[in-house]
TORVO-18005 format. One record per residue: x, y, z of N, C-alpha, C, O in turn; residue in three letters. Coordinates in steps of 0.001 Angstrom, whole numbers, plus 500000, padded with zeros to 6 digits. Example, Ala and Ser with C-alpha at 12.3 -4.5 7.8 and 13.67 -1.06 7.14 Angstrom:
BEGIN
513190494310507800512300495500507800513200496700507800514236496681508465ALA;512850497750507080513670498940507140512900500030507870513409501138508039SER;
# end
This chain:
BEGIN
284507485318065456284172486147064297285302485391063292286492485341063602UNK;284830484882062198285643484458060978286432485719060327285794486651059838UNK;287743485707060344288486486654059720288653486553058147289035485559057530UNK;288293487769057626288460487736056034289856487570055625290653488395056073UNK;290292486642054847291644486429054601292194487511053598291471487897052679UNK;293482488010053768293968488898052695294409487960051612294368486738051754UNK;294867488607050442294997488065049235296125486953049444295933485851048930UNK;297189487170050110298315486251050212297893485202051280298688484275051437UNK;296785485205052024296435484170052992295391483335052381294806482493053062UNK;295110483526051076293998482585050631294390481105050536293543480232050729UNK;295732480796050224296033479280050177295934478890051583295640477697051660UNK;296077479476052777295889479101054053294469478928054333294085477986055026UNK;293589479869053785292131479829053998291443478570053387290558477900053918UNK;292084478358052034291629477169051322291884475829052071290928475062052182UNK;293040475493052572293401474507053409292410474416054664291805473371054907UNK;292283475518055414291272475548056570289940475082056220289313474310056945UNK;289466475570055044288090475154054649287960473706054294286929473070054511UNK;289072473187053724289092471845053638289113470882054861288558469784054888UNK;289820471439055853289933470950057145288416470769057868288001469765058446UNK;287779471943057674286381472198058301285512471073057493284739470334058102UNK;285690470998056105284789469748055500285183468553056101284286467831056537UNK;286531468143056229286790466926056800286206466615058185285711465512058418UNK;286266467585059098285864467497060411284267467294060309283706466446061004UNK;283646468023059510282139468043059329281712466600058796280793465948059291UNK;282499466190057722282137464890057189282327463706058230281548462753058264UNK;283356463827059028283790462837060075282588462983061096282182461927061582UNK;282001464099061462280759464062062560279682463558062146279085462706062804UNK;279183464083060779277949463712060256277772462359059846276639461883059762UNK;279034461544059523279032460149059095279560459289059991279648458098059694UNK;279934459701061063280575458851062246282019458143061672282336457010062032UNK;282733458832060870283710458128060234285017458660060858285292459855060968UNK;285818457587061270287302458193061710288264458808060876288887458025060160UNK;288525459915060791289338460475059721290406461379060494290747462507060136UNK;290867460705061594292040461470062433293273461532061666293993462529061722UNK;293575460447060902294778460400060317295023461582059230296046462259059132UNK;293766461681058381293599462669057443293662464196058060294357465134057670UNK;292862464157058979292868465505059895294318465952060429294735467107060337UNK;294963464984060945296315465450061327297230465982060158297909467002060273UNK;297183465097058869297912465588057817297463466914057412298303467729057032UNK;296301467198057451295784468531056925296138469451057986296391470565057526UNK;296248469374059269296713470351060153298266470603060025298745471735060100UNK;299014469465059828300325469634059483300535470384058237301463471192058213UNK;299805470226057214300063470990055864299710472410056119300403473300055625UNK;298573472709056934298235474203057393299427474860058078299839475949057679UNK;300009474193059141301087474565059827302134474932059081302712475996059301UNK;302481474155058175303620474222057207303513475375056314304453476156056165UNK;302216475521055622301933476668054869301989477906055679302536478881055164UNK;301528478002056802301398479245057552302797479717057797303085480911057714UNK;303855478589058164305073478998058222305857479588057001306652480526057051UNK;305490478869055895306115479432054680305665480824054331306467481646053887UNK;304319481116054536303767482387054197304286483424055057304936484350054571UNK;304040483340056367304478484312057491305673484541057681305970485591058252UNK;306711483619057254308175483987057541308765484615056378309940484973056453UNK;308082484804055272308734485347054148307641486562053696307270486598052523UNK;307225487388054509306234488485054205307078489704053560308173490107053952UNK;306357490170052541307093491275051797306559492572052609305632492474053413UNK;307227493807052330306841494973052931305371495362052796304813495962053715UNK;304722495030051657303429495339051170302502494423051804301354494801052037UNK;302899493229052112301977492379052910301965492702054403300954492449055058UNK;303094493276054998303027493757056486302173494994056328301308495121057195UNK;302233495872055459301223496920055327299848496629055397299034497305056026UNK;299581495555054706298077495067054720297775494507056124296726494828056682UNK;298665493676056715298289493251058040298361494291058960297679494093059965UNK;299019495413058924298925496550059808297739497292059753297417497908060769UNK;296882497361058553295727497856058326294621496878058594293510497213058183UNK;294710495945059096293589494811059219292712495308060212293114495643061327UNK;291420495375059820290217495922060651290186495160061888289760495725062895UNK;290616493845061954290355493146063295291518493183064228291551492500065252UNK;292527494039063837293788494100064504293452494860065951292488495626065942UNK;294068494718066979294085495536068139294109496920067862295002497258067085UNK;293249497956068355293578499248068240293790499772069567293740499128070615UNK;294086501267069392294551501887070772293614501701071994294178501510073072UNK;292387501728071973291462501519073050291537500067073517291371499796074706UNK;291766499200072667291946497720072950293168497383073768293122496505074629UNK;294242498060073512295378497847074178295258498761075651295658498271076708UNK;294721500007075592294518500416076842293530499663077811293814499468078993UNK;292490499301077299291673498640078202292251497309078687291839496856079756UNK;293207496626077957293375495216078166294873495098078676295252494044079187UNK;295748496219078532297054496107078882297280496898079998298128496573080828UNK;296473498109080128296581499059081238295476498876082365294660497980082154UNK;295383499406083209294438499518084211294044500837084776294805501781084563UNK;293015501021085433292483502138086057292446503336084982292738504489085299UNK;292106503003083834292007503980082779290921505119083110289743504821083305UNK;291397506459083162290408507406083232290505508164081995291547508801081839UNK;289542508224081005289538509185079940289367510514080151288478510911080905UNK;290309511465079424290152512862079665289649513438078287289813512775077263UNK;289129514483078264288378515156076873288920516519076660289170517249077619UNK;289104516871075479289082518308074942290446518895075045291217518541075938UNK;290772519818074116292052520497074146291895521872074714292767522722074538UNK;290814522104075383290725523464076112290698524730075259290800525868075717UNK;290554524426074010290708525461072976289513525390072116288831526410072021UNK;289172524349071489288135524237070348287153523156070518285958523443070583UNK;287613521760070607286719520647070717287504519387071315288696519409071620UNK;286682518327071429287046517090071602287281516433070446286438516469069550UNK;288504515716070298288654514810069065288554513319069272289487512772069860UNK;287650512683068905287322511225069027288516510367068374288692509198068716UNK;289224510922067540290198510100066882291575510001067756292505509262067434UNK;291576510748068770292871510909069733292381510764071177292460511753071905UNK;291861509570071672291543509289072938292753509214073989293833508736073640UNK;292565509642075135293790509327076035293242509691077533292064509998077715UNK;294095509635078465293971509895079837294928509307080861296043508945080485UNK;294577509196082078295363508647083057295217507035083135294117506488083061UNK;296287506416083271296143504776083377297378504323084113298349505052084314UNK;297281503170084469298490502340085216298640501114084325297749500449083796UNK;300052500950084273300547499723083593301726499260084525302646500024084814UNK;301661498196084896302595497466085816302653498499087164301577498824087667UNK;303640498897087614303788499843088836303738501174088440303902502007089330UNK;303511501641087070303697502871086768302176503664086421301420503265085536UNK;301957504604087114300941505583086919301381506482085600302505506982085628UNK;300585506693084514301072507311083427300047507912082738298895507552082978UNK;300292508865081828299466509486080692299689508748079527300815508589079055UNK;298538508235078983298499507610077720297642508111076683296579508616077043UNK;297908508062075487297124508756074270297369508035073053298470507486073001UNK;296643507909072104296853507253070841295704507478069873294631507965070231UNK;296000507071068530295309507226067496294301506112067620294667504985067954UNK;292887506431067329291910505322067327291065505207066101290307506114065758UNK;291193504122065463290376503800064199289024503206064488288705502944065647UNK;288270503000063535286912502154063660286813501022062926287487500931061900UNK;286031500061063293285811498704062782284754498643061609284707497683060840UNK;283961499663061527282818499736060516282759501139060148283485501988060664UNK;281848501392059210281622502775058625281380503724059768282093504722059877UNK;280424503472060618279760504401061470280856504743062425281128505912062701UNK;281521503653062958282836504011063936283938504680063221284572505539063834UNK;284227504414062078285216505155061326284941506432061108285829507270061265UNK;283628506805060699283138508283060684283463509027061997284049510109062003UNK;283041508373063130283190508928064456284524509240064814284844510253065435UNK;285329508327064400286687508454064820287579508952063787288789508975064012UNK;287031509417062496287757510060061393288658509240060888289673509766060430UNK;288548507950060845289467506941060217290867506995060810291866506640060184UNK;290879507523062217292172507467062872292960508731062513294061508892063040UNK;292507509585061706293090510848061286292823512103062272291767512734062226UNK;293751512372063063293504513390064067293480514833063532294303515215062700UNK;292497515636064042292511517027063697293529517899064669294139517371065598UNK;293623519166064367294364519982065214294035519840066698294973519901067494UNK;292743519650067163292244519611068417292851518391069066293152518430070259UNK;293027517405068400293441516123068764294962516202069154295359515579070138UNK;295880517019068337297228517143068686297391518170069824298358518041070575UNK;296559519134069998296512520058071114296050519325072401296548519658073476UNK;295117518340072337294864517368073348295970516883073817296256517009075008UNK;296714516288072992297941515625073135298948516383073892299604515933074832UNK;299023517686073359300064518585073922299583518975075513300384519175076426UNK;298225519034075632297803519106076928298262518036078039298683518238079178UNK;298061516910077390298321515668078361299940515590078489300413515168079545UNK;300800515994077422302213516108077611302425516902079003302874516367080017UNK;302041518246078906302190519154079914301808518434081409302420518553082471UNK;300657517695081134300027517147082504301158515943082916301282515644084104UNK;301812515404082081302701514267082550303906514945083204304526514431084135UNK;304217516206082623305544516865083127305135517623084524305944517840085426UNK;303888517955084555303539518701085918303359517624087013303608517952088173UNK;302986516486086767302782515570087954303766514474087908303555513475088596UNK;304896514561087116305972513577087168305592512305086646306008511284087195UNK;304858512252085658304389510916085096304838510632083742304923511597082982UNK;305149509439083295305738508837081952304494509396081120303365509601081564UNK;304921509585079891303906510002078699304238508747077727305335508465077245UNK;302903508012077554303041507082076598301982506976075370300774506886075590UNK;302510506991074106301619507133073043301537505825072193302503505097071969UNK;300387505637071791300097504529070792299788505202069434298882506014069247UNK;300737504714068441300599505394067286299886504488066142300265503339065916UNK;298931505044065513298092504179064514297249505091063686296048505312063838UNK;298097505618062736297257506448061852297902506606060456299114506761060308UNK;297012506555059448297626507028058085298118508369057986298807508587056989UNK;297949509229058702298330510695058599297266511476059335296152511059059649UNK;297806512741059577296958513676060109295826514162059207296074514236058004UNK;294634514497059638293500514951058824293835516096057856294147517167058376UNK;293814516017056638294143517119055644293144517899055207293334518505054153UNK;291921518053055880290774518677055422290822520205055359291880520746055682UNK;289903520869055018289930522281054940289899522957056270290625523905056571UNK;288827522292057202288731522772058608290141522561059551290567523336060408UNK;290629521473059185291980521202059769293124522107059437294068522359060185UNK;292922522581058187294077523667057654293832524897058217294737525657058562UNK;292469525175058349292006526385058894292510526683060447292888527764060898UNK;292413525516061074292668525317062619294356525310062805294927525410063891UNK;294956525182061608296474525099061682296921523677062171297476523540063261UNK;296681522696061392297051521279061611298658521280061602299192520642062509UNK;299377521847060790300802521880060778301278522446061955302010521821062723UNK;300892523639062155301349524184063646301266523404064735302244523234065463UNK;300022522813064977299683521954066182300881520636066197301413520199067217UNK;301118520177064849302016519049064974303306519599065362304034519063066197UNK;303567520631064769305183521279065004305370521705066398306426521459066980UNK;304398522334066968304463522540068432304866521241069258305874521165069961UNK;303954520260069074304231519045069782305570518487069575306264518128070526UNK;306007518392068166307310517830068031308345518633068810309193518024069461UNK;308325520054068780309211520926069461309315520670070859310401520612071435UNK;308055520494071498308047520595072887308358518962073499308802518660074607UNK;308032518225072578308485516735073192310049516557073231310597515706073931UNK;310627517324072523312132517328072659312631517756073894313706517362074347UNK;311873518562074465312397519036075952311402518831076995311416519500078029UNK;310498517885076746309493517624077914310261516942078950311032516010078718UNK;310009517470080179310840516894081410310011515723082004309615515827083164UNK;309718514580081252309151513343081541309539512183080737309687512314079522UNK;309700511152081270309984509928080298308820509789079379307654509984079722UNK;309293509369077952308361509426076983308498508127076257309659507771076052UNK;307472507293075797307472506307075226306461506054074109305246506061074307UNK;306960505858073074305906505674071750305866504284071159306905503640071016UNK;304822503869070855304694502493070223304002502634069108302979503314069192UNK;304338502087067882303749502214066504302981500665066610303631499621066550UNK;301684500702066755300879499705066824300299499138065520299932497970065391UNK;300251500111064537299870499700063234300267500576062253301412500369061853UNK;299627501572061694300220502416060703300881503696061421300362504307062355UNK;302137503999060811302647505120061453302910506111060379304022506169059853UNK;301894506926060018301899507822058862302427509276059037301851510142059697UNK;303614509433058351303915510963058312303992511845059809304324511439060923UNK;303592513070059409303534513981060675302511513668061644302599514038062815UNK;301459512938061154300340512436061971300926511545063134300512511609064291UNK;301982510668062685302645509883063664303493510654064700303381510567065922UNK;304416511475063962305355512318064583304783513129065612305436513357066631UNK;303549513621065443302949514641066542302821514004067765302676514763068723UNK;302838512660068020302924511995069348304173511190069383304404510541070403UNK;304967511157068430305869510126068418307563510391068781308449509537068738UNK;307686511682069105309253512172069357309482511761070891309277512555071809UNK;309886510561071065310086509948072410311437509533072876312314509623072016UNK;311807509091074068312852508569074609312960507378074000314105507240073569UNK;312262506452073774312160505399073164310855505149072184309730505576072446UNK;311188504407071049310181504246070168310116502702069833311114502139069385UNK;309046502088070034308870500703069925308031500394068787307422501360068328UNK;307856499268068222307136499040067116306725497583067095307499496664067362UNK;305389497430066743304992496017066640305594495460065181305901496156064213UNK;305676493985065304306216493457064238305856493650062764306628493753061810UNK;304421493680062783303772493997061443303245495436061216302414495701060346UNK;303752496289062004303432497753061854304238498291060801305205497650060388UNK;303893499551060267304650500184059292304941501673059887304164502162060708UNK;305926502267059500306282503699059934307071504338058863308212503996058549UNK;306367505316058309306821505993056857306401507376056764305392507778057345UNK;307300508274055901307035509408055751305684509727054782305087510802054735UNK;305408508666054125304253508786053149303732507278052976304517506330052982UNK;302423507140052832301869505762052532302492505302051206302868506139050385UNK;302612503909050974302897503486049745301987503891048612302459504322047561UNK;300804503770048790300038504403047734300260505947047269300031506300046113UNK;300697506776048213300814508138048054302235508234047166302368508974046191UNK;303305507312047713304538507347047108304509506809045614305142507315044688UNK;303699505736045528303604505136044078302795506261043190303135506423042018UNK;301768507006043729301238507996042756302187509092042344302019509677041273UNK;303244509408043213304101510417042959305326509890042036305824510627041185UNK;305689508828042217306830508227041624306407507569040322307020507847039290UNK;305466506774040314305081505883039311303676506379038486303276505867037440UNK;303089507391039143302026507974038679300726507159038748299700507513038168UNK;300839505954039553299630505095039617299929504328040951301025503880041288UNK;298617504252041723298573503501043106298948501974042881299289501314043863UNK;298896501395041635299181499968041524300607499483041912300942498333042194UNK;301435500689041863302820500216042227302970500377043802304098500626044226UNK;302014500266044618302272500463045924303155499392046386304008499794047177UNK;303191498206046132303987497162046583305548497497046354306406497284047210UNK;305788498026045135307210498475044830307653499511045742308757499539046285UNK;306495500567045911306874501641046827307039501263048308307792501889049055UNK;306276500175048713306600499781050078307886499275050267308460499580051312UNK;308467498538049427309746498077049432310872498981049303311962498774049836UNK;310581500024048560311653501163048324311564502106049785312552502750050137UNK;310557502119050423310452503213051393311062502584052717311304503298053690UNK;311290501276052712311989500677053880311246501008055215311794501595056148UNK;309923500570055222309071501113056215308707499961057345307897500205058239UNK;309288498852057243308947497820058154309639497907059415310625498643059440UNK;309257497197060638310070497336061795311385496755061702312270497258062395UNK;311670495730060922312976495212060824313784496231060166314866496498060689UNK;313433496849059095314153497729058357314654499084059360315778499585059312UNK;313660499479060162313730500783060928314571500335062219315296501135062810UNK;314451499266062532315326498660063655316749498778063466317577499201064273UNK;316978498224061950318520498262061574319011499609061371320216499827061496UNK;318106500644061037318409501904060885318572502912062170319002504063062098UNK;318166502280063289318058502575064580317165503668064713317363504507065592UNK;316159503753063899314982504770064150314030504171065296313377504925066019UNK;313990502895065412313316502396066400314137501598067421315245501195067066UNK;313694501336068657314628500762069447314426499412069631315401498706069889UNK;313172498868069529312694497597069814311458497197069011310475497920068845UNK;311641495808068472310464495446067656309732494298068679310316493300069102UNK;308267494677068993307508493860069722307012492642068851306253492853067905UNK;307412491442069148306807490233068383305268490111068506304623490300069538UNK;304794489773067321303497489452067127303160487939067017304019487153066618UNK;301925487530067366301473486165066969301630485946065476301529486878064679UNK;301952484331065008302112484114063737300654484719062900299509484396063217UNK;301026485681061751299953486010060939299419487415061514298445487928060964UNK;299975487989062505299500489223062956298785489267064275298191488269064684UNK;298825490561065058298059490704066255296754490309066292296336489925067385UNK;295937490312065271294525489888065189294351488299065309293272487815065651UNK;295416487555065024295160486307065062295219485791066507294610484762066802UNK;295889486432067364295853486118068996296021487232069766297093487477070319UNK;294761488138069875294867489252070439295385489250071887296041490201072313UNK;295073488118072683295662488251074061297047488018074124297637488372075144UNK;297755487404073074299248487180073068299815488555072654300882488907073157UNK;299169489376071755299732490554071417299570491631072371300366492570072390UNK;298503491547073234298258492298074427299389492170075454299954493139075962UNK;299688490792075730300797490401076711301938490952076313302587491541077177UNK;302452490903074962303698491198074392303927492647074493305045493077074778UNK;302892493447074267302910494883074341303051495331075966303870496141076399UNK;302285494772076561302272495152078144303665495007078730304252495865079389UNK;304116493789078396305604493417078794306621494360078469307455494779079271UNK;306516494725077110307570495754076376307413497088077248308385497602077802UNK;306285497542077317306040498935077839306339498952079281306756500036079687UNK;306232498051080115306470497896081488307973497760081540308585498478082331UNK;308535497026080880310046496923080969310928498275080755311868498676081441UNK;310343498855079597310926500126079142310673501190080129311586501906080541UNK;309422501311080523309085502327081664310090502113082818310728503072083252UNK;310228500947083287311196500573084343312475500997084247313074501416085237UNK;313046500931083000314400501428082654314443502851082591315380503449083120UNK;313392503550081911313366505138081584313223505728083222313836506728083596UNK;312481505080083950312265505740085378313434505776086077313460506512087063UNK;314519505078085761315767504982086598316938506057086197317914506345086890UNK;316582506606084837317555507616084318317287509005084644316208509500084319UNK;318292509771085343318073511145085679317461512025084633317749511830083453UNK;316678512931084966316093513711084000317079514443083049316859514370081840UNK;318188515167083519318918515764082707319673514791081689319883515147080529UNK;320031513671082128320513512564081244319630512162080205320040511970079060UNK;318309512009080576317176511699079725317085512609078587316981512248077414UNK;317141514093079105316864515021077991318096515037077119317937515089075899UNK;319337514997077647320432514970076803320383513687075773320671513875074591UNK;320059512545076186320038511411075280318962511646074362319149511361073179UNK;317995512066074687316721512423073629317316513364072603317129513094071416UNK;318019514447072935318509515257071893319461514802071049319400515125069862UNK;320468514000071511321330513156070687320803512233069907321369512007068838UNK;319678511541070241318932510678069632318412511029068171318488510370067134UNK;317837512331068434317219512905067123318220513594066101317954513800064917UNK;319345513903066700320510514632065988320991513499065287321422513703064153UNK;321003512406065710321589511244064857320757510833063625321324510300062670UNK;319590511035063619318666510702062555318975511228061162319086512429060915UNK;319099510304060315319343510742058807320916510892058640321676510848059607UNK;321300511058057445322507511067056904322752512191055748322127512228054689UNK;323776513100056142324057514048055059325278513674054299326364513385054800UNK;324974513712053004326204513329052104326511514586051236325717515009050396UNK;327768515172051509328277516316050860328652516003049243328517514910048693UNK;329060517005048744329552516788047305330774516243047403331407515961046385UNK;
# end
């Protein structure tokens, strides 16, 4: 499948189109253009390095939202094994935007859950564009308790613009369901690992993200509000989203520096969608290594470290 280039990738796409024309001309006319092809390939590689090594925060947001990027179920199916999907919150309904169940990664049997987006309109409607309802967070809470009961690690894959803000969600207490998850994850007697694989939006992300370790893919973002929402509030127009993205300090590098995430998982050049297998391998290796480390920490120490971790978040400046 040919990927649709983002705006800042158009110079690369133009060069790749010229390379295709060269190769096509060489085949159709039986002309040796190897030297020209090599020069064009070198120019493409150089342009890619120049573009992808200097990405702005807004450009990383665009990559994080790319529809060809691997989603939760892609990682679960390709990084984990023996996946058994479980359904329902035992109170209201099944939420397709928050799939999860039992799985194995490396030597670890675990409970895994995450936000799931769609790649076309039909799938996005089914998955509610990755925006979970209260029943999704209550299903996650049920899975947390299952992990605690059976002594399994709890792994969450975060990829949402935010929890669903519709009338039905408010009627079924979306804020309460997220708040209960945040509260109970702090004292959950199980190793917990959260990975931001795309968008990490506000309370929708925190509802499954209060973990012992938080990892983040290189081109993911994690923020209290979307750049467009921030721009609408501060500048009164969404066109200022690029400035808002810079001001929010929402990239993996920024958050690692602030000690809000523990590890940045590298992506292939241009994003996870450019080489899905490499992205899958990088995530699997990082998750396995962190679960190996967490499994060796005594539970009381794990709980104390988790408490201290979140007490350290933020800075208070007095008068």
